[in-house]
N, C-alpha and C positions, 0 to 999 in steps of 0.2 A: 285400101287402108284409110279409115276415117281420120287418122292423125298424121297424114302425109305432110302437113304443113308445120309440124313441130320438129325443131332441131334439138334433140335430147341432150346434146353436148353442152347446152346452156340452160341454166335454171331461170325461171321467171324472176326470182329475187335478184339475180345477177344482171340480166338484160332481157327484157321482153322483146326488144328490137331484134336481137340475135336469135332468140328462141323461135320467134314467129316470122323470121325474115322471108320465108317462102311465100307469105301472103302478100307481099308488096307488089302492087300492080305496076310499079315503075321498074321492077326487076333490077333493083340495086345489086351490084356485085358485092359479094362477101368481103373482098379486100377493103372497099370503102367503108362498109358498115363496121367491120372489125377495127379499122383504124379510128373511126369516129367514136365508137362505144367507150364510154367511161364507166358508167353504172346507171342503168335505167330500169331499176328493179321495181317490181310490183308484187303485192301479196293481198290476199283477202283474209279477213279474220272475222269471227262472229262478234256481233256487237250486242244484240239483245233479242228477246223474243217479245212479240206483240200480237196478241190475239191469235195464237197458234201459228204465227209466221216468224220464221227465223230471219232476222235482219243482219246482214253482213256489211262490212265496210271494205271498200277498195282503197288500198294505200298505194298511191303512185308517187309519194313524196318522200317519205322517210328513208327509202332505199336509193334515192336518186343522188347523183353526184352534185347536182345544183340545188338540191333542196326544194325542187318544184316539179310538178308533173309535166312541165314544159320540156324536161330533159328528153323525153321520148320524141317529141316533135323536133327538137334541136339535133338530136343524133341522126334522124332520118334525113332531114332537110340538109344538113351539112354533108352527109354522104352523097346525096344527090347532086349537090353543088360541086363537090370534088369530082364526081364522075362526069359532070358536064364541063369540067375545065374552068369553073369559076374560081378566081383568085381573090376577088374583092366583092363584098356585098354590103348593101345598106338595109337598114330596117328601122321602123318606127315602133317603139314599144314603151310602155310605162314602167316595166320592171322585169317580171319573171321571164317573159319570152325573150327579151333583149339579152339578159344575162345568160340564159341557157344557150341561145343561138350563138352569142359571141364566144362563149367558152368552148363549145363544140367546134365551131368554125376555126378558132385559134388552134385547136388540137390538130386540124388538118392543114394548117398553114394558109387559111383563108382570112384576109383582113376584113374586119367588120367596122362599119360606120354606123353607130347607134345613136339615133335621135330619140329624145325622151323629154317629157315635161320637166322643167327645172324644179317644180314643186316636189318631184319624186326623187330628188337628189339623195335623200336619206335611204332610198331603196337600193342604190347602186352599191354592190359589194366592193370592198377594198381591192380585191384581186382583179376586178374589171378595170379599176383605175390605173393599175400598175402593169397590166398585161401588155406585152408587145403584140401589136396587131389589132387591138381594140381601141377605136377612136370614139370618144364620147362627145355628144353635142346636145347640151341642155337647151331647151327652147322655152322661152319665158311664157308664151301664150300656148297653153295646152291644145287649143283648137288648131294650131298651126304646125304641130309636130309632123303629121303625115305630109303636109305640103312642103315642109322644109326638106324632108327625106326625098320626096319625089323631085324637088328642084335640084338637090345635090346630084342625084342620079342623072338628071337631064343634062347637067353640065360636066359630068364625069363619065364618059362613055365606057371606061374600063371598070366601072362599078355596076354590079347587077342588083336588081330586086329579085328576091326569091319568088317564083311563081306560087300563087295561092294553092294550086292543085297539088303541089308537093306535100302540103300539110296533110292531105287526106291519106297519104301512105302511112303516116305515123298512127293514124286512127286504126289502120289495119292491124298493127302490132297489138294495140290495146284490145281490139276486138277479138283477136285470136286468143288472148289471155282470158278474157271474160268468157 
């Protein structure tokens, strides 16, 4: 069956992560993904025709719980963290990734230490400021955000950095949709 990887019990508009979960190379268990998933919807709609070519747009933002396409990444990475037994994680992000990751991690009871450029303060949603389990660290020098995050992790052995490889699994969900 060429569509073996599609879970028909979930629509793409509801969650591309759950619909295409069988594609994940990290073999995330459904309990972790189901617990992590809030709404990571995608859709494609026609945009225009140009020289006999139909151009369509991929919308991975308007149907997402965090208002960013980073919801897909955050859902998958948080499920992998939960499966790995991670209870605290740190990340360096200017805005969208940080908020999405913190929100999804919080859903699974994972504390997040988010380091971001102080100049991006206006990008931090109010719910991130008041959420239990999301700790915000504005860094004055934008060039030192990553170093501050890495330094924090080095001095806090109970706080993990999420492996970069885990992000690739979120691309598998989007690839299955496309």
